[in-house]
Every structure is written in C-alpha cells, then in structure tokens.
C-alpha positions as CSV (number, residue, x, y, z in Angstrom):
1,X,-0.1,-0.1,0.0
2,X,1.2,3.3,-0.8
3,X,0.8,6.6,1.1
4,X,0.3,10.2,0.8
5,X,3.8,10.8,0.4
6,X,4.5,8.3,-2.5
7,X,6.2,5.8,0.3
8,X,5.6,2.0,-0.2
9,X,4.4,-0.2,2.4
10,X,6.0,-3.3,0.8
11,X,4.9,-6.0,3.1
12,X,6.1,-8.4,0.3
13,X,9.5,-8.2,1.2
14,X,8.7,-8.1,5.1
15,X,6.1,-10.8,5.8
16,X,5.4,-12.1,2.1
17,X,6.9,-14.6,-0.4
18,X,10.2,-12.3,-0.4
19,X,10.6,-11.9,3.5
20,X,13.8,-12.5,4.9
21,X,12.8,-14.2,8.5
22,X,9.8,-16.3,9.6
23,X,7.1,-13.7,10.1
24,X,4.7,-15.3,7.4
25,X,1.5,-13.3,6.2
26,X,-1.9,-14.5,7.0
27,X,-3.2,-14.2,3.7
28,X,-0.5,-16.4,1.8
29,X,-3.0,-19.0,3.0
30,X,-5.4,-18.3,0.6
31,X,-3.6,-16.2,-2.2
32,X,-0.7,-18.5,-2.5
33,X,1.6,-15.6,-4.0
34,X,1.7,-11.7,-3.1
35,X,1.4,-11.5,-7.0
36,X,-2.0,-12.1,-6.4
37,X,-2.6,-10.4,-3.6
38,X,-4.8,-6.9,-3.5
39,X,-2.8,-5.2,-1.8
40,X,0.6,-5.9,-4.0
41,X,-1.5,-5.1,-7.2
42,X,-2.8,-1.8,-5.6
43,X,0.8,-0.7,-4.6
44,X,1.8,-1.0,-8.2
45,X,-1.0,0.7,-10.1
46,X,-0.5,3.6,-7.4
47,X,3.1,3.1,-8.3
48,X,3.0,3.7,-11.8
49,X,0.3,6.6,-11.1
50,X,1.9,8.7,-8.8
51,X,2.6,12.2,-8.9
52,X,6.0,13.2,-10.6
53,X,8.6,15.0,-8.8
54,X,8.3,18.8,-9.6
55,X,12.0,19.0,-11.1
56,X,11.3,15.6,-13.3
57,X,10.3,17.2,-16.4
58,X,13.4,19.9,-16.1
59,X,15.5,17.3,-15.1
60,X,15.3,15.1,-17.9
61,X,14.8,18.1,-20.3
62,X,18.2,18.9,-20.0
63,X,19.8,15.5,-19.8
64,X,17.9,14.7,-23.3
65,X,18.9,18.3,-24.5
66,X,23.0,17.5,-23.3
67,X,22.9,14.2,-25.6
68,X,21.4,15.7,-28.6
69,X,23.8,18.5,-28.4
70,X,26.5,16.2,-28.7
71,X,25.0,13.9,-31.0
72,X,23.4,15.9,-33.4
73,X,24.0,15.2,-37.3
74,X,23.9,11.7,-38.5
75,X,26.5,8.8,-38.0
76,X,29.1,7.5,-40.5
77,X,30.0,3.8,-39.8
78,X,33.9,3.2,-40.4
79,X,36.2,0.6,-39.9
80,X,39.5,1.9,-38.5
81,X,42.9,0.3,-39.0
82,X,46.7,1.0,-38.6
83,X,49.2,1.2,-41.2
84,X,52.8,1.8,-39.7
85,X,52.2,4.4,-36.8
86,X,49.3,5.7,-38.6
87,X,45.6,5.3,-38.4
88,X,43.1,5.5,-41.1
89,X,39.3,4.9,-42.0
90,X,37.3,3.7,-44.8
91,X,33.8,3.6,-45.2
92,X,32.1,0.2,-43.9
93,X,30.4,-0.3,-47.0
94,X,33.3,-0.6,-49.1
95,X,34.6,-3.6,-46.8
96,X,34.2,-7.1,-48.8
97,X,35.9,-9.3,-45.9
98,X,39.0,-9.4,-43.6
99,X,41.4,-12.5,-44.3
100,X,44.4,-13.3,-42.7
101,X,45.1,-16.4,-45.0
102,X,45.3,-15.3,-48.8
103,X,48.3,-16.2,-50.4
104,X,50.0,-13.2,-52.5
105,X,50.7,-14.4,-55.7
106,X,54.0,-12.3,-56.7
107,X,54.0,-10.7,-60.5
108,X,57.0,-11.1,-62.7
109,X,58.7,-8.3,-63.5
110,X,56.6,-6.2,-61.5
111,X,58.1,-2.7,-61.1
112,X,54.9,-0.8,-59.8
113,X,55.7,-0.2,-55.9
114,X,52.1,0.5,-55.1
115,X,51.5,-3.5,-56.0
116,X,52.4,-6.2,-54.4
117,X,51.1,-9.2,-56.1
118,X,47.7,-10.7,-56.8
119,X,45.1,-12.6,-54.3
120,X,42.5,-15.1,-55.1
121,X,39.2,-13.1,-54.1
122,X,36.1,-15.2,-54.6
123,X,37.8,-17.2,-57.6
124,X,39.0,-13.9,-58.9
125,X,42.5,-12.8,-58.9
126,X,42.6,-9.1,-57.8
127,X,45.6,-6.4,-57.1
128,X,47.0,-6.6,-53.5
129,X,48.0,-2.9,-52.5
130,X,50.4,-1.8,-50.6
131,X,48.8,1.1,-48.4
132,X,51.9,2.3,-46.8
133,X,53.3,3.2,-50.5
134,X,49.9,4.2,-52.2
135,X,49.0,6.3,-48.8
136,X,52.0,8.2,-48.8
137,X,52.2,8.3,-52.6
138,X,56.1,6.8,-52.3
139,X,57.6,5.3,-55.0
140,X,60.3,4.3,-52.8
141,X,60.4,0.1,-52.9
142,X,60.4,-1.5,-49.0
143,X,60.1,-4.8,-47.6
144,X,57.5,-3.4,-45.2
145,X,54.4,-4.7,-46.8
146,X,55.7,-8.2,-46.6
147,X,55.8,-7.9,-42.4
148,X,51.9,-7.1,-42.5
149,X,49.6,-9.2,-40.4
150,X,46.6,-8.3,-41.8
151,X,44.5,-8.4,-45.2
152,X,41.3,-6.5,-46.0
153,X,39.5,-6.8,-49.1
154,X,37.5,-3.9,-50.3
155,X,35.3,-3.6,-53.3
156,X,35.5,0.2,-55.5
157,X,34.1,1.1,-58.6
158,X,37.1,0.4,-60.6
159,X,37.0,-3.1,-58.7
160,X,38.3,-5.3,-55.8
161,X,41.3,-5.1,-54.0
162,X,43.3,-6.3,-50.9
163,X,45.1,-4.2,-48.7
164,X,47.6,-5.5,-46.5
165,X,48.1,-3.5,-43.1
166,X,49.2,-4.1,-39.2
167,X,46.1,-3.5,-36.9
168,X,42.3,-3.5,-37.2
169,X,40.6,-1.7,-34.3
170,X,37.2,-2.2,-35.7
171,X,34.0,-0.9,-36.8
172,X,32.6,2.2,-35.2
173,X,30.3,5.1,-35.8
174,X,31.4,8.5,-36.3
175,X,29.3,11.5,-35.8
176,X,29.6,13.5,-39.1
177,X,30.2,17.0,-37.0
178,X,33.2,15.5,-35.3
179,X,35.0,14.8,-38.6
180,X,36.7,17.5,-40.1
181,X,39.2,19.0,-42.7
182,X,42.7,17.0,-42.4
183,X,45.7,18.4,-41.6
184,X,48.9,16.2,-42.5
185,X,48.5,13.5,-40.4
186,X,51.3,11.1,-42.3
187,X,54.6,11.3,-40.3
188,X,57.0,13.9,-43.1
189,X,54.0,13.7,-45.7
190,X,50.8,15.9,-46.9
191,X,48.8,12.9,-47.8
192,X,46.9,13.1,-51.1
193,X,43.9,10.5,-50.4
194,X,43.1,12.0,-46.7
195,X,40.7,14.6,-46.9
196,X,39.0,14.6,-43.9
197,X,39.8,13.5,-40.5
198,X,38.6,12.6,-36.9
199,X,39.4,11.7,-33.2
200,X,38.7,8.6,-31.6
201,X,39.5,8.0,-28.1
202,X,43.3,8.8,-27.7
203,X,43.8,8.3,-31.9
204,X,43.9,10.8,-34.6
205,X,42.5,9.1,-37.8
206,X,42.5,10.1,-41.4
207,X,39.4,9.3,-43.0
208,X,40.3,7.8,-46.4
209,X,38.2,9.5,-49.3
210,X,37.2,6.4,-51.2
211,X,36.3,8.6,-55.0
212,X,40.0,9.7,-54.6
213,X,40.8,6.1,-53.4
214,X,38.8,4.4,-56.5
215,X,40.6,7.1,-59.0
216,X,44.2,6.1,-57.9
217,X,43.8,2.5,-57.9
218,X,41.8,2.5,-61.3
219,X,44.6,3.6,-62.8
220,X,46.7,0.6,-61.6
221,X,44.6,-1.3,-63.9
222,X,45.3,0.9,-66.9
C-alpha cells in the first residue's frame, strides 16, 4: 500500500514471499503468492500513477538536451585500421571481408611499388596493394609490406582490391559533426588521399576519401 507521501509499504518484502525471516502474512494461505494479493496489485498501480517530482521534467529535459547537443548530425560507419604508426578509416560499406590467410602471388617483372601481387578473391585474381606506398604516394620500394599481418578486401567502382596493413581496430560510428578537414597526419608527408580526419579515443584518424582512392587504384588497371 502507498501513502500520501509516495512511500510504499512493501509488505511482500517483510512478511510476503520475499521475506527474510519466518514471519508470514496470513493472506498467503489463500493467495499462494504476493502477486495475487490485492495489496500488491494496488501498490503497483499506485506506484505507476504516482505524482512526478516537481523537477522531473526540467531535469530530464536538460539531460536529453545535452545528449542531443553532443550527437546532432548523422553518423558515418567506418572501419578503423593502422598502417605503420598512422591510423586510417574507410567507409564500412566498401569492405567485403577481412582475411589473414590469403596467398599473395607475385607478379613477374612488376615495377609498380603500389602493387605487391595478386590475391584470389572469391575465384578471381585481384590486385594486392601496398597501403603504405599508396597513402604516402611513395615511389620508393620497401620490404615493410611483407611483414603486414592483416589483409582487408574492399570493393570500389573500379574493382576489388586487397590491402595489407598492421592492425584493425574495429567498426565504429562517427558523428559527422566530429569529422574535420585533415591536416597532415602522415609523418613527413601531406597525404593526397586523406581529405578529412577525426579523433577516436586517443587516436587521430585520417578518413580516406573513397572516390579519390577509386581513381588512384583505377589507374593501376590501365
């Protein structure tokens, strides 16, 4: 039962089925369980129909207003990953799969530093790309791509590609209001494919422009 001060007399916890001592409510012999008791039912209805505290609406309005201020705008789903010491992101919709077991077939007489070989992607041989060289737009041949542990498969308008990288952080939704024009996040280079960036926890992440990436990778097929 509930009094005028909205205080519930929870007899079910004291002498009912949820009691902690041996004192038992005499009504239990007839109703078997407190949920069948009219006192329990009336107390529940009274609780649901109780008057709201005076500051309830104002407090909750302020809480929801703060959440709206923080999350205003649509969110972009991205996969965040690392190549060397830099963190990058691509739209989740571009990804086909993540695979660490693909065999990279070398291409005889390949002089293109962006291409590390060919990978079988669902029955078709596709280009495997050195993300380090591509992002930095470097023409210098390095051996770092051979030490990459992760392989991600993406699909662009120009075709499917495999990218080798060091670490995959995961899939995240980034508020569009938190995405800003990118300064140079590539150590020692003003990268040409990263047009915007955002902060995620303690990491500064460069968002790769998938349209520019498509154009760049498309030229490798010609």
